[in-house]
Structure formats: C-alpha cells, structure tokens
N, C-alpha and C positions, 0 to 999 in steps of 0.2 A: 732147591732147584725146581724150576717150572717144568711141568710135564706137558705143557702146550695142549692140554685137552680143552675142548670147548665145553663150557658149563652147560648143564642140561637145560637151564632156563634160556640160554642163548639159542640152543638148538630148537627149543619150542617156539621162540620168537621168529626164527627163520622159517619154520614150518607154517606158522600162522600167517606171516607176511606173504609167503609163496602161495598159500591157499587163497588168500584174499585177492591176489593179483591174477591167479589162474582161473578162478571160478567164473568170472564174467566171460572169458574167452571160451571156456568149456561149454557154457550155456549157449552161446552164439553158434558154435560149431556143431553141437549135438542137435540143435533145432534145425540147422540148415541141411546137414548131410543126408544123402540118399533119398531125397523127395522128388526133385525135378532137376533138369540139367542146370538151370540157373542156381538152384540151392546147393548143388554139388560143387559147382565152380566157386560159389561164395564160401563154402566150407573150406575149400582149398586155399582161397585167398585169405580167409581169416587165420588159417594155420600159418601161412607165410608171414602175415603181419604180426601174429603172436610171437613167432620165433624171433623176429627182429626186436620186438618190444620187451620181451621177458628175459630175465637172467637165467642161468642154468637151473637153479633150484626151482624157479617158477615154471620154467618150461617142463622140467621133469614132473612137477606136480600136475601140470595141465595134462600131460600124457596119461597119467594115472587116473584122471577124472573122465577121460573120453571112453565111449562105448566100443572102441575098436583099438587094434594094436598098432605098433610102430610101422609095420609094413604098409598098412592102409593109410597111415598119416603121410608117409613118403609119397604114396601114389596120389593122394588127394592134393598134396602140395604141387606135384608135377602138373596136375590138371589145372590148378589155380594159377600156375605160372604161364600156361600156354595161351598166347594171343590168338591162335587159330581157333581154339575151343571157345574162348570168350566172344569172338567175332561171329560165330555161326551157331549160337545156342539153340535157335528154333529149328535147326535141321539135324540135331544130334540125338542119340538115344539117352534116356534118363537112367543109365546104369553106370556107376562109377568104374567098374572093371573095364567096360568097353571104352569109356571115355579116356581112361588111362592109356589104353593101347592106341587110341587115336592121337593122343597127345604126344606119343613117341614117334609118329610118322614125320618124315621130313616135309617141308612146306610144299614142294612140287607134287609129291604123291598125294598129300591131303587135298590140295586145291583141285588137282585133276580128277580125283575120285568124287569130289563134291560136285564138280561140273557135269559128270556123266550120271550122277545119281547113285553111285556105288556107296556113298555115305548117306545114310538116311536115319530117320528117327526110330525105325524098327530093327535096325541091324544088330547082329549078334557079334560077340567077341571073336568067334572063329572067322568071320568075314574080314575083320581087320587084319588078321594074320595073312590072309590071301592078298590083301592090298599091299602089305609090307613086302611080301615076296615078289609081287609084280613090280613094285617100285624099285626094288633092288635089281631086278633083271633089266628094267628100262635104263637105270643109271649105268649098269655095266655095258649095255649096248651103246649108250651115248658116249661113254668114255672110249670104247673101242673105235667108234667112228671118228672121234675127235683126236685120237692119238696120232701124232705125225709119224711118218716113216723115218727110218734111220737116215736116209738120204736127205730128207727135208730138214732134219735136225742138224746134220752136218753143214747143209748149205745156208742155214739161217744165221745171220750175224748175231753177235752177243747183244747188240742194241735192240734186237727184236724181242728180247725177254725182259720183262719188268719183274725182277726178283722180289721186290717189296710187295707188289700187288699179288703175285703168286703165293708168297708166304702168308699174307693177310687172308687170302681166300681160304687156304688150308686151315689156318688158325680159327677163322670164323666158323667153318664147317665143323671142326673138331669141338669147339666150344658149344655149338648148338647141340651136338650129340651128347656131350658129357653132362649137360644141365638136366637131362632127364634121368640120369643114373643116381642111385643112392650115393651119398657123399663118400663112404668108404670105398665103394667100387670105382667111382670117378677118380679118387686119389690114387688108387692102385694103377688104373689105366694111364694116368698122367706120368706116374713113376716109370712105368714100362716104356712109354714113348720117349721120355727124357733119357733113359738108359740107352735106348736104341740110337737116338740122336748123338749122344756122347760117343758111342762106339763108331758111328759114321764119321764124326769129326776127327777122332783119333786115327781112323783108318786113312783119312786123306791128308793128315799132317805129316 
C-alpha cells in the first residue's frame, strides 16, 4: 500500500526550483528597500508582483531570503499598492514606517494635509497619527452636518433614495479601508460585518 510520502529527491527538486525562482526577486527587493522613497515604493511593488508570480513554495522561499520579517513585507506591500504614495514621491519622507502610516490615510485626509504642508519630506511617524486623528474628527463633523433630521427623512419620498448608489458607496469605502489590513485581519473584519448584516436581515424578515 502506498504511504503517499513525497520522495526526498522530489522535495529537493521543489526546493531547488523555488530557490531559483525566488532569488531574483529577493535581490531586487533587498537592493531597493529602505534607501529612498522611490526605492521603498519599488520594493513594495516588487513584493506585490512577486506574490502574484510565485507559487506558495516559491513565495515562502522568497520570504526566507529577505532581510526583514513578514510584518515588514505586509507593510511594504501596502506602500507599493498606494496610488497616493506613488503620485507624490518627491514630497514624502524616506522612511518606510512613516510611509506605511501615510498609506493608511484616506484620500481626503492625505490630499488636504499635502495641500497645507502637513505632509512633507521631514515628517515623523507621530505626525501621521495626528493627521489620522484630525481626519477622523473632520469626517465625524461632516457626517453630523450631512445627517438629515427625522422629519426630513419622514418627508422624503422613497424615490429620493438611490439604494444601489448608497450601497456601492459604502462598499467602496469599506473595500478601500480593508485593502490596507493584513489579509487575516481583513478576513475577520469581513466575517464580522457579514454576520451583522445577516442578523439585520433576519431581524427584518
């Protein structure tokens, strides 16, 4: 009866192939990361491209070859995915932890801070936290101002509400927030939201 064990020679072949595929990516990423804003972004973009191009064994081999850990990999990838970071390279600080925090800002907060000079090449990570806090306060005030009164809601006809547009707006906002989270965390958040929606639907049925 077969034991379904993988022969040692086959395991060796998998390791050799994975190493051959992973080494060029490791060299690119290691040379790029932590030098300048552009090189940090390039490292993040290389990581995103490598994850798409490599299979699991090759990706795991690449991670083992890099001079930093998985958490840094996830943050560099978030930087590499951010269109705002890529668009304003010459105005940003050359430090990946600060760039990561900037990549997590929503577009309105990022652009507003850039316009008034609050985002600049010498800024520190702690300054981004203040921007994030200010952005949250501004959004809360905007929502409070925009929220209709109970009387206005009662008086408005159903035709005044475009349910599809409203739903799409919420989905787009949620997707934008989730894409900066590590995959396991994003999946857990999605599961919690789906459970909440299910309970809401059950409650109205």
